[in-house]
N, C-alpha and C positions, 0 to 999 in steps of 0.2 A: 717626830716633829714636836718642838716645844710649843704647846698649845697656848700658854699664856703670852709668850713672846709674839706668836702669830696674831693673836687677838689684838694685842697692843699695837702692832704694826698696821693692821687692817681697819681697826676701829675708826680712825679719822675719816676714812672713805665712807663708812656706813653712816656716820653722823652727818657728813656733808650731803650725801644722797638724801637722807631723811629731811634735812633743812630745805633742799631744793624742792623735794616732793611736797612738803607742807606749803611752800609758797605757790607752787603750781596748782595744788588742790584748792587753795583758798582764792587765788586771783586769776588762775588760768595761765596758759602758755604765753599769752601776750605780755605777762608781767616779767618774764625773764628775757635776757638778751640772747642773741644768736650764739655767743660764746658759752653761755650757761646751758643752752639747749644741747650743744655738743658735749659739754661736761656731763650733763645729766645722762646722755646716752652712753658715754664712756663708763661712768660710775655704775650704771645699771648692768652693763656687761661684766664689769669687774666683780660686783656683788653676786651676780648669778654664778660666776666661777667660784667665789668664796662659798656659796651655798652648796655647790656640788662637792667641794673639798671637805666641808664640815660634815656632810652626810657620809662621805667615804671614810673619814677618820673617826666617825661616830662620836663627834663632839656633843656636848650636852644638848638635850632636846629643847631647852629654853632658847639657846642661841640659834639653833636650827630654825625654830619657829619664828624668831625675830628676823632672821635673814629671809625666810620664806615670805614674810609679810612685806619686807622691803622690796623684794623682787616683784611680787604681785602688784604692789602699788606702782612701781616703776614701769612695768609692762603696760598697765592700764593707761597711764598718762602718755607714754611714748607712742603706743600704737593707736589709742583713741585719738590722740592729737594728729597722728599721720592720716587717719581716716577723715578727720575734720578738714585737714588740708586738701585731701583728695576731693571732698565734696565742694570745697571752695573753688578748686581748680576746675571742676566740672561746671559749676555755675558761671565762672569767668569765661569758660569756653563758649557756652551757649549765649552769654551776654555779648561778647565781643569777638571771640575766635571764629565762630561759624560765619557771621557776616563777612569777616575779613577773608576767609578762605573762599567763600562764594565769589567775592569780588576778584580775587586773584585768579580763579579758575573759570571766570565767566565765559571766555571764548569757547571752552570745551562744553560747558553747559549749554551755551547758545547753539553749538553745532549739534548736540544731541537733540535739542528742542527742534532745530530745523529738520533733522531726519524724521522726527515724529510727525511734524506738520506736513512734510513732503508725502509721507505715507498716508496721512489723513486726506490730503488733497487727491492723491491718486485713487484711494479707496472710494472717496465720494464720487469722483468722476466716473470711474468704471462701473460702480454700482448703479448709477443712473443710466449709463449707456447700455449695460449688458446685465440683465437679471441673473444670468448664470454665474456671473462673477461673485455676487453676494453669497451664493451658497458655498463658494470655495473658502470664504473667510468667516462668515457668521454661522454658528450652529443651527442646524435645520429646526430644532425645537423652538428656538427663539423666533425664527422667521415665520413658522406656522402660527405661533401664539399671537404675533403682531398682525400678520396678514389675515388670518382666519378668524381669530377671536377679538381682534381690535383692542387688545389690552397689553400693557407692559408686564414684565416679569418680576418687577420689584416687590409686588404684593406678597410674594412667597417669603419675604424676610420678616414681615409682620407676624409677631407671635413667637418667633425664634430668634429674637434680637441678639442675645449673648452668643449663641452658637454661630449665627451668621457673621457677627462682628469679628469673632475669633478667626473664622475661616477666611474672611476678607483680609484681615491683617496678615495671616500666614501667606496667602496668595500674593499679596502686594510685596511683602518682604522677599519672597522667593524670586519674583520678577526683578526686583531692584538688585538683589545680590547677584542674580544671574547677569544683569547688565554690567555690574562692577567686575565680576569675575571674567566676563567676556573680553575684557581688555587683554587678558593673557593670550587670546587668539588673534593678537594684533588688531583688536577692535572689530573683527568681522562679526562675532556673535553679538556684541553690543549694538552694532549697526543694524543687524537683523532684527533684534528685539525692538529697537526704536521704530524702525519702519513697519514691522508687522503690527505692533500695537497701534500705530497710526492708521494703517490700513483697516484694522478692526473698528476703531472708533469712527472712521470715515464711512465705512459700509453700514454700521449700525445707525449713524446719523441719517444716512440716506433712507434706510428702512423705516425709521420712525417718521421721517419727513413725508415719505410717500403715503403713509397711513394716518396722517394728521395727529400724530402723537409726539411731535417734536417738543412742544411747550412743556408737557409734564415730564418728558424724558430729561430735558436739560435742567429742569427744576430739581430733578433727582441728582443729576451729576454735579451741578454747581457747588453745593456745600462741601462735599468731601473732595471733589476734584480740584478745588482751590489749593489743597495741600498735597493730594495724592499725585497729581500730574507733575507739579514741580519736583516732588521727591524722586519720581522716576527720571526726570530730566537731570537732577543732581547725580543719580546713580549712573546714568548714561555718560555724564561728564566725567565721573570718576573712572569709568571703564576706558574712556578715550584718553584720559591722563596716563593710564598704564600702557595703552597702545602707543602713545607718544614716547614713553620711556623705552619701549622695545624697538620701535621703528626709527625714531629720530632722537637719539640721546643727546645730540648737540655737543656741547663742550664737556659733558660728563662721560665717564665710562658707563657702559650699559648697567652694570650693577649699582653704581652710584645714582644713575638716573632713576632706576626703579625705586631706590630708597627715597629719593627726593619727591618724585611725583606720587609714589605710593603713599607717602606721608600725607600729602594733600588729599589723595583719594580716600584714605582712612578717615580723615577729618570730615569729609563730605558724608561718609557712611554714618558717622556718629550723629550727624544732623538729620539724616534720612530716617533713622529708626523712630524717634519721637514723632516726627511728622506723619509717618505711616500709622503709628498707633492712634494718634488723634484722628486721622482721616478714617481709619477703620471703625473707630467708635462712632463717628458722625454718620458713616455709611450704614452702620448697623442699626442705629437708634433714631437718628434725626432725618436723614435723607428720605427714607421710605415711609415716614410717619404720615398717614393720611389726614391727621388732625392739624398738621402745619400747612398753612396756605402756600401755594406755589410762589407768590411774590416774596414771601418771607424767606423762602429757600434761596431764591435768586439774590436777595439782599445779603443773606448770611454768607453765601459763596463769594460775592463781590467784596464784602467786608473782610473776610479771611484773606483773600488774595491781596487786597490793598495793604493789610497789616503785614503780610509776608514780604511784599516788595519794600515797604518802609523798613522792616527789620533787616533785610539783607543789604540795605544801603547804609546801615549804621556805620559810623566811623568814630573811633576813639579820638577824643580831642587831646 
């Protein structure tokens, strides 16, 4: 290889890449056009290949160092710029994308909510009518603590807030992901989880009501439940979307239906995760805090729920 001729042929590309990089480093990616961004990426790949060839042919160390510097600068701007675009895309999703997908999939979320409320109503009714039913749903330890000691179990969280909060988040995420994955069973497992969790909350509500502990119990539930329960309903809706794709693909082939409805379900999951993290933090640190008056807890829960409703009804103009 004629080194001097090769350098003369390739040097304009190196100079052009250096010029573009200086502009981006000084003014940012927004200062260059879409065509120049494509040119920047192409030149970066080209100079990276030149660097590999220079090393193979053992061309002078000064040139190799210069090409190494160019490729390092190119890599930094291209891939850091890509990461910035990803962060902007994530912010855009949580700003507008999630409310939009919630509105599009609302019938499925409403159905999941209805299954939960049906379970809660059945659990409440049977727990009032038949004391043995409660023992089938609610752990005996909780029943004994409420009936015999006349106190709630949330006090055990105080003093171990970080550990409790982490455990709560993990549990809620596992329930939510189970509800989503349950769609693969044609929605049977999703339906079971929605109804069972409804039965549980209905039976527990009866238990605390019978022992005059309903007011402090719901004061505990309201702050984190304002986000936690809707997140579980979103998860149930995502599972039912997958079930719809399997059972009623409609005008799509089943594989295409799974891609379409699965994409909507995945977007709901992206929304669920931060909701459950926030809810778990509230449940670990705020909800059981004895220093916070119960009326404040009710107001906090109501405020969070109203905010969530307004957020989910946002529409891009």
